[in-house]
N, CA and C atoms as a LAMMPS dump frame, in Angstrom:
ITEM: TIMESTEP
0
ITEM: NUMBER OF ATOMS
432
ITEM: BOX BOUNDS ff ff ff
-5.0000000000000000e+02 5.0000000000000000e+02
-5.0000000000000000e+02 5.0000000000000000e+02
-5.0000000000000000e+02 5.0000000000000000e+02
ITEM: ATOMS id mol type element x y z
1 1 1 N -46.142 286.359 146.31
2 1 2 C -46.352 286.111 144.906
3 1 3 C -47.479 287.002 144.414
4 2 1 N -47.287 287.642 143.283
5 2 2 C -48.377 288.405 142.693
6 2 3 C -49.186 287.471 141.797
7 3 1 N -50.453 287.784 141.646
8 3 2 C -51.321 286.917 140.866
9 3 3 C -51.07 287.07 139.384
10 4 1 N -51.165 285.959 138.671
11 4 2 C -51.004 285.976 137.223
12 4 3 C -52.221 286.587 136.551
13 5 1 N -53.385 286.414 137.164
14 5 2 C -54.611 286.95 136.587
15 5 3 C -54.932 288.303 137.209
16 6 1 N -55.433 289.229 136.405
17 6 2 C -55.757 290.55 136.935
18 6 3 C -57.009 290.515 137.8
19 7 1 N -57.193 291.528 138.665
20 7 2 C -58.436 291.601 139.441
21 7 3 C -59.611 291.884 138.505
22 8 1 N -60.801 291.599 138.991
23 8 2 C -62 291.9 138.212
24 8 3 C -62.624 290.7 137.544
25 9 1 N -61.98 289.553 137.608
26 9 2 C -62.586 288.352 137.038
27 9 3 C -63.617 287.799 138.017
28 10 1 N -64.682 287.219 137.501
29 10 2 C -65.663 286.619 138.415
30 10 3 C -65.077 285.37 139.075
31 11 1 N -65.52 285.093 140.278
32 11 2 C -65.094 283.872 140.967
33 11 3 C -65.625 282.666 140.199
34 12 1 N -64.847 281.589 140.12
35 12 2 C -65.35 280.388 139.443
36 12 3 C -66.547 279.801 140.183
37 13 1 N -67.418 279.165 139.446
38 13 2 C -68.555 278.482 140.07
39 13 3 C -68.019 277.382 140.974
40 14 1 N -68.502 277.33 142.181
41 14 2 C -68.06 276.312 143.13
42 14 3 C -69.245 275.413 143.457
43 15 1 N -69.514 274.489 142.556
44 15 2 C -70.632 273.568 142.702
45 15 3 C -70.414 272.664 143.913
46 16 1 N -71.48 272.238 144.579
47 16 2 C -71.337 271.366 145.761
48 16 3 C -70.516 270.104 145.504
49 17 1 N -70.634 269.517 144.312
50 17 2 C -69.888 268.293 144.021
51 17 3 C -68.376 268.527 144.038
52 18 1 N -67.948 269.76 143.798
53 18 2 C -66.518 270.082 143.735
54 18 3 C -65.992 270.717 145.02
55 19 1 N -66.806 270.769 146.071
56 19 2 C -66.391 271.434 147.311
57 19 3 C -65.048 270.928 147.852
58 20 1 N -64.77 269.62 147.9
59 20 2 C -63.464 269.168 148.396
60 20 3 C -62.289 269.672 147.554
61 21 1 N -62.499 269.823 146.246
62 21 2 C -61.437 270.367 145.39
63 21 3 C -61.118 271.8 145.801
64 22 1 N -62.15 272.639 145.902
65 22 2 C -61.941 274.046 146.231
66 22 3 C -61.402 274.225 147.651
67 23 1 N -61.861 273.407 148.594
68 23 2 C -61.305 273.458 149.949
69 23 3 C -59.831 273.07 149.933
70 24 1 N -59.476 272.089 149.124
71 24 2 C -58.079 271.684 149.008
72 24 3 C -57.2 272.777 148.442
73 25 1 N -57.671 273.448 147.392
74 25 2 C -56.833 274.504 146.799
75 25 3 C -56.556 275.62 147.8
76 26 1 N -57.502 275.874 148.697
77 26 2 C -57.297 276.94 149.696
78 26 3 C -56.157 276.602 150.655
79 27 1 N -55.806 275.318 150.764
80 27 2 C -54.702 274.892 151.633
81 27 3 C -53.536 274.329 150.812
82 28 1 N -53.476 274.729 149.524
83 28 2 C -52.396 274.327 148.614
84 28 3 C -52.304 272.816 148.424
85 29 1 N -53.473 272.184 148.324
86 29 2 C -53.538 270.747 148.064
87 29 3 C -54.343 270.514 146.794
88 30 1 N -53.869 269.567 145.99
89 30 2 C -54.584 269.196 144.779
90 30 3 C -55.391 267.935 145.088
91 31 1 N -56.709 268.092 145.114
92 31 2 C -57.626 267.01 145.452
93 31 3 C -58.327 266.534 144.175
94 32 1 N -58.34 265.209 143.981
95 32 2 C -58.951 264.601 142.802
96 32 3 C -59.931 263.533 143.272
97 33 1 N -61.037 263.413 142.568
98 33 2 C -62.018 262.385 142.904
99 33 3 C -61.471 260.995 142.602
100 34 1 N -61.868 260.039 143.459
101 34 2 C -61.507 258.64 143.234
102 34 3 C -62.67 257.762 143.675
103 35 1 N -63.019 256.822 142.828
104 35 2 C -64.109 255.904 143.121
105 35 3 C -63.66 254.905 144.184
106 36 1 N -64.457 254.76 145.224
107 36 2 C -64.111 253.798 146.269
108 36 3 C -64.498 252.381 145.852
109 37 1 N -65.262 252.248 144.768
110 37 2 C -65.626 250.928 144.255
111 37 3 C -64.543 250.343 143.368
112 38 1 N -64.246 251.009 142.256
113 38 2 C -63.284 250.466 141.289
114 38 3 C -61.896 251.078 141.397
115 39 1 N -61.752 252.172 142.156
116 39 2 C -60.441 252.794 142.355
117 39 3 C -60.036 253.79 141.287
118 40 1 N -60.891 254.048 140.305
119 40 2 C -60.546 254.966 139.218
120 40 3 C -60.546 256.417 139.705
121 41 1 N -59.529 257.178 139.279
122 41 2 C -59.518 258.626 139.48
123 41 3 C -60.346 259.255 138.371
124 42 1 N -60.869 260.45 138.634
125 42 2 C -61.564 261.156 137.565
126 42 3 C -61.518 262.66 137.798
127 43 1 N -61.585 263.373 136.687
128 43 2 C -61.681 264.824 136.674
129 43 3 C -62.488 265.205 135.466
130 44 1 N -63.454 266.077 135.489
131 44 2 C -63.921 266.896 136.551
132 44 3 C -64.855 266.168 137.506
133 45 1 N -65.15 266.866 138.566
134 45 2 C -65.994 266.296 139.606
135 45 3 C -67.391 265.932 139.088
136 46 1 N -67.827 264.744 139.446
137 46 2 C -69.145 264.24 139.047
138 46 3 C -69.755 263.503 140.225
139 47 1 N -71.046 263.237 140.138
140 47 2 C -71.742 262.481 141.174
141 47 3 C -71.609 260.978 140.947
142 48 1 N -71.163 260.562 139.771
143 48 2 C -71.082 259.151 139.414
144 48 3 C -69.706 258.855 138.818
145 49 1 N -69.212 257.65 139.07
146 49 2 C -67.922 257.227 138.529
147 49 3 C -68.012 257.079 137.011
148 50 1 N -67.033 257.621 136.306
149 50 2 C -67.001 257.524 134.847
150 50 3 C -66.78 256.085 134.38
151 51 1 N -66.124 255.262 135.205
152 51 2 C -65.781 253.9 134.783
153 51 3 C -66.864 252.877 135.145
154 52 1 N -67.237 252.814 136.437
155 52 2 C -68.132 251.73 136.876
156 52 3 C -69.547 252.204 137.221
157 53 1 N -69.77 253.513 137.154
158 53 2 C -71.079 254.123 137.401
159 53 3 C -71.532 254.06 138.854
160 54 1 N -70.602 253.828 139.76
161 54 2 C -70.898 253.841 141.191
162 54 3 C -71.13 255.289 141.642
163 55 1 N -71.931 255.442 142.673
164 55 2 C -72.121 256.753 143.288
165 55 3 C -71.24 256.91 144.52
166 56 1 N -70.37 255.956 144.77
167 56 2 C -69.515 255.935 145.962
168 56 3 C -68.151 256.539 145.631
169 57 1 N -68.117 257.862 145.552
170 57 2 C -66.891 258.571 145.192
171 57 3 C -66.306 259.277 146.405
172 58 1 N -64.987 259.29 146.477
173 58 2 C -64.283 260.015 147.517
174 58 3 C -63.282 260.959 146.882
175 59 1 N -62.472 261.566 147.702
176 59 2 C -61.456 262.513 147.246
177 59 3 C -60.131 262.13 147.875
178 60 1 N -59.043 262.355 147.129
179 60 2 C -57.724 262.134 147.706
180 60 3 C -56.764 263.203 147.201
181 61 1 N -55.809 263.505 148.051
182 61 2 C -54.762 264.453 147.663
183 61 3 C -53.79 263.741 146.743
184 62 1 N -53.426 264.396 145.655
185 62 2 C -52.435 263.853 144.725
186 62 3 C -51.299 264.857 144.583
187 63 1 N -50.166 264.36 144.123
188 63 2 C -49.009 265.236 143.917
189 63 3 C -49.384 266.343 142.937
190 64 1 N -49.041 267.584 143.262
191 64 2 C -49.406 268.713 142.4
192 64 3 C -48.418 268.887 141.242
193 65 1 N -48.234 267.813 140.503
194 65 2 C -47.315 267.856 139.358
195 65 3 C -47.829 266.926 138.269
196 66 1 N -47.409 267.229 137.068
197 66 2 C -47.834 266.432 135.932
198 66 3 C -46.991 266.747 134.724
199 67 1 N -47.555 266.454 133.562
200 67 2 C -46.841 266.748 132.313
201 67 3 C -47.841 267.304 131.302
202 68 1 N -47.328 268.141 130.432
203 68 2 C -48.182 268.776 129.428
204 68 3 C -48.594 267.737 128.397
205 69 1 N -49.895 267.592 128.227
206 69 2 C -50.444 266.655 127.252
207 69 3 C -50.841 267.394 125.972
208 70 1 N -51.278 268.638 126.135
209 70 2 C -51.662 269.47 125.001
210 70 3 C -51.632 270.93 125.451
211 71 1 N -51.661 271.851 124.497
212 71 2 C -51.669 273.265 124.867
213 71 3 C -52.225 274.096 123.716
214 72 1 N -52.592 275.332 124.066
215 72 2 C -52.989 276.323 123.064
216 72 3 C -52.673 277.71 123.599
217 73 1 N -52.622 278.673 122.712
218 73 2 C -52.289 280.037 123.099
219 73 3 C -53.325 281.001 122.526
220 74 1 N -54.4 281.267 123.28
221 74 2 C -55.406 282.232 122.814
222 74 3 C -54.833 283.654 122.778
223 75 1 N -55.275 284.396 121.8
224 75 2 C -54.853 285.792 121.659
225 75 3 C -56.003 286.751 121.935
226 76 1 N -57.166 286.222 122.243
227 76 2 C -58.343 287.058 122.479
228 76 3 C -58.73 286.99 123.956
229 77 1 N -59.201 288.092 124.524
230 77 2 C -59.658 288.053 125.916
231 77 3 C -61.017 287.363 126.003
232 78 1 N -61.177 286.501 126.991
233 78 2 C -62.458 285.819 127.179
234 78 3 C -63.317 286.537 128.215
235 79 1 N -62.782 287.603 128.791
236 79 2 C -63.503 288.414 129.766
237 79 3 C -62.93 289.824 129.684
238 80 1 N -63.745 290.868 129.877
239 80 2 C -63.235 292.242 129.787
240 80 3 C -62.031 292.524 130.702
241 81 1 N -61.942 291.854 131.845
242 81 2 C -60.799 292.072 132.752
243 81 3 C -59.492 291.58 132.145
244 82 1 N -59.567 290.765 131.097
245 82 2 C -58.355 290.242 130.453
246 82 3 C -57.903 291.083 129.26
247 83 1 N -58.624 292.163 128.951
248 83 2 C -58.19 293.045 127.858
249 83 3 C -56.761 293.5 128.114
250 84 1 N -55.902 293.341 127.117
251 84 2 C -54.509 293.753 127.234
252 84 3 C -53.631 292.748 127.961
253 85 1 N -54.164 291.574 128.305
254 85 2 C -53.381 290.574 129.04
255 85 3 C -53.125 289.321 128.204
256 86 1 N -53.161 289.423 126.902
257 86 2 C -52.928 288.254 126.055
258 86 3 C -51.729 288.473 125.174
259 87 1 N -51.29 287.473 124.479
260 87 2 C -51.789 286.107 124.56
261 87 3 C -51.353 285.422 125.857
262 88 1 N -52.004 284.317 126.148
263 88 2 C -51.661 283.521 127.321
264 88 3 C -51.677 282.061 126.902
265 89 1 N -51.099 281.211 127.718
266 89 2 C -50.947 279.805 127.353
267 89 3 C -51.794 278.931 128.275
268 90 1 N -52.613 278.092 127.665
269 90 2 C -53.455 277.149 128.394
270 90 3 C -52.892 275.748 128.143
271 91 1 N -52.787 274.963 129.209
272 91 2 C -52.27 273.61 129.066
273 91 3 C -53.283 272.586 129.57
274 92 1 N -53.239 271.424 128.973
275 92 2 C -53.951 270.257 129.458
276 92 3 C -52.882 269.401 130.125
277 93 1 N -52.972 269.273 131.444
278 93 2 C -51.943 268.607 132.233
279 93 3 C -52.425 267.215 132.623
280 94 1 N -51.586 266.223 132.322
281 94 2 C -51.863 264.845 132.704
282 94 3 C -51.205 264.581 134.055
283 95 1 N -51.974 264.002 134.971
284 95 2 C -51.502 263.759 136.338
285 95 3 C -51.166 262.278 136.505
286 96 1 N -49.875 261.913 136.413
287 96 2 C -49.508 260.496 136.462
288 96 3 C -49.829 259.817 137.789
289 97 1 N -49.881 260.563 138.881
290 97 2 C -50.171 259.954 140.173
291 97 3 C -51.671 259.889 140.462
292 98 1 N -52.479 260.259 139.465
293 98 2 C -53.937 260.207 139.607
294 98 3 C -54.55 259.507 138.399
295 99 1 N -53.958 258.37 138.022
296 99 2 C -54.517 257.589 136.925
297 99 3 C -54.447 258.276 135.577
298 100 1 N -53.557 259.248 135.43
299 100 2 C -53.37 260.011 134.195
300 100 3 C -54.589 260.836 133.797
301 101 1 N -55.44 261.222 134.789
302 101 2 C -56.515 262.156 134.456
303 101 3 C -55.883 263.461 133.997
304 102 1 N -56.639 264.239 133.281
305 102 2 C -56.121 265.5 132.732
306 102 3 C -56.984 266.657 133.201
307 103 1 N -56.301 267.762 133.517
308 103 2 C -57.019 268.967 133.898
309 103 3 C -56.422 270.167 133.17
310 104 1 N -57.249 271.152 132.92
311 104 2 C -56.872 272.355 132.18
312 104 3 C -56.447 273.443 133.151
313 105 1 N -55.469 274.232 132.759
314 105 2 C -55.063 275.389 133.544
315 105 3 C -54.16 276.294 132.722
316 106 1 N -53.848 277.443 133.286
317 106 2 C -52.927 278.37 132.643
318 106 3 C -51.502 277.941 132.929
319 107 1 N -50.629 278.093 131.927
320 107 2 C -49.201 277.897 132.116
321 107 3 C -48.594 279.267 132.352
322 108 1 N -47.946 279.433 133.489
323 108 2 C -47.324 280.712 133.819
324 108 3 C -46.009 280.813 133.057
325 109 1 N -46.033 281.601 131.989
326 109 2 C -44.859 281.733 131.123
327 109 3 C -45.006 282.997 130.283
328 110 1 N -43.944 283.348 129.615
329 110 2 C -43.974 284.486 128.69
330 110 3 C -44.949 284.178 127.557
331 111 1 N -45.579 285.211 126.976
332 111 2 C -46.568 284.986 125.916
333 111 3 C -46.025 284.245 124.703
334 112 1 N -44.706 284.301 124.489
335 112 2 C -44.119 283.622 123.33
336 112 3 C -43.228 282.44 123.728
337 113 1 N -43.374 281.964 124.94
338 113 2 C -42.529 280.87 125.429
339 113 3 C -42.77 279.594 124.632
340 114 1 N -41.697 278.846 124.427
341 114 2 C -41.8 277.546 123.782
342 114 3 C -42.465 276.576 124.763
343 115 1 N -43.413 275.799 124.263
344 115 2 C -44.122 274.816 125.086
345 115 3 C -43.893 273.451 124.455
346 116 1 N -43.5 272.487 125.281
347 116 2 C -43.227 271.145 124.775
348 116 3 C -44.201 270.137 125.355
349 117 1 N -44.799 269.337 124.479
350 117 2 C -45.639 268.233 124.921
351 117 3 C -44.76 267.291 125.752
352 118 1 N -45.271 266.863 126.893
353 118 2 C -44.524 265.967 127.766
354 118 3 C -43.668 266.676 128.803
355 119 1 N -43.552 268 128.707
356 119 2 C -42.746 268.746 129.683
357 119 3 C -43.376 268.628 131.067
358 120 1 N -42.526 268.505 132.072
359 120 2 C -43.017 268.402 133.442
360 120 3 C -43.411 269.778 133.962
361 121 1 N -44.531 269.8 134.691
362 121 2 C -45.038 271.042 135.28
363 121 3 C -45.424 270.774 136.731
364 122 1 N -45.497 271.854 137.497
365 122 2 C -45.949 271.76 138.881
366 122 3 C -47.003 272.824 139.12
367 123 1 N -47.9 272.514 140.048
368 123 2 C -49 273.427 140.344
369 123 3 C -48.506 274.64 141.115
370 124 1 N -49.119 275.763 140.831
371 124 2 C -48.942 276.999 141.583
372 124 3 C -50.339 277.362 142.086
373 125 1 N -50.478 277.492 143.379
374 125 2 C -51.783 277.802 143.973
375 125 3 C -51.89 279.315 144.121
376 126 1 N -52.797 279.91 143.354
377 126 2 C -52.934 281.36 143.27
378 126 3 C -54.175 281.803 144.039
379 127 1 N -53.98 282.368 145.257
380 127 2 C -55.143 282.772 146.053
381 127 3 C -55.773 284.068 145.544
382 128 1 N -57.07 284.105 145.604
383 128 2 C -57.845 285.311 145.304
384 128 3 C -58.71 285.584 146.535
385 129 1 N -58.048 286.113 147.567
386 129 2 C -58.678 286.294 148.875
387 129 3 C -59.717 287.405 148.897
388 130 1 N -59.628 288.356 147.972
389 130 2 C -60.572 289.474 147.958
390 130 3 C -61.846 289.17 147.173
391 131 1 N -61.893 288.01 146.532
392 131 2 C -63.081 287.648 145.751
393 131 3 C -64.213 287.238 146.686
394 132 1 N -65.415 287.204 146.139
395 132 2 C -66.575 286.784 146.918
396 132 3 C -67.274 285.645 146.188
397 133 1 N -67.103 284.41 146.607
398 133 2 C -66.33 283.965 147.772
399 133 3 C -64.837 283.872 147.426
400 134 1 N -63.976 283.926 148.445
401 134 2 C -62.538 283.742 148.183
402 134 3 C -62.291 282.366 147.559
403 135 1 N -61.289 282.287 146.702
404 135 2 C -60.956 281.011 146.054
405 135 3 C -59.471 280.998 145.735
406 136 1 N -58.98 279.835 145.383
407 136 2 C -57.594 279.673 144.957
408 136 3 C -57.597 278.887 143.653
409 137 1 N -56.934 279.451 142.644
410 137 2 C -56.82 278.78 141.352
411 137 3 C -55.569 277.908 141.319
412 138 1 N -55.65 276.844 140.544
413 138 2 C -54.466 276.052 140.25
414 138 3 C -53.948 276.508 138.889
415 139 1 N -52.757 277.081 138.916
416 139 2 C -52.037 277.458 137.7
417 139 3 C -50.88 276.464 137.563
418 140 1 N -50.163 276.509 136.464
419 140 2 C -49.051 275.568 136.227
420 140 3 C -47.805 276.32 135.803
421 141 1 N -46.643 275.787 136.182
422 141 2 C -45.368 276.351 135.71
423 141 3 C -44.443 275.199 135.378
424 142 1 N -43.554 275.464 134.425
425 142 2 C -42.575 274.453 134.029
426 142 3 C -41.704 274.111 135.219
427 143 1 N -41.433 272.83 135.375
428 143 2 C -40.62 272.35 136.482
429 143 3 C -39.144 272.531 136.136
430 144 1 N -38.409 272.945 137.138
431 144 2 C -36.971 273.023 136.923
432 144 3 C -36.37 274.333 136.921
């Protein structure tokens, strides 16, 4: 698979609190935080539970699929490496198997593709092995 994003982008910040997420993406697993106290899933990674304020958080693998909750199509590059690579489609994906938490990512599609709220999507794990440090992004594509 060729990467959807061009080379030259900086590696995403990999904060210690998100280490299990980034380790999971390297092995094509979608890892989401879950409170061991109240059982709530949450995204993005935090040191405290959004629901009960416990500091007892763990991580679990969830199905790498969801549905589009919202989307937008920027026409401007947000980094010089993206010059000439727009427009692109960004989706907010709701994960039904993770308490309906939502995460943002790129939708791999034509720049003028029709996007439907509620459409099912699946994760595409895009490795960037030459980056320092190496990382894998979660991108999304329409299911089916």
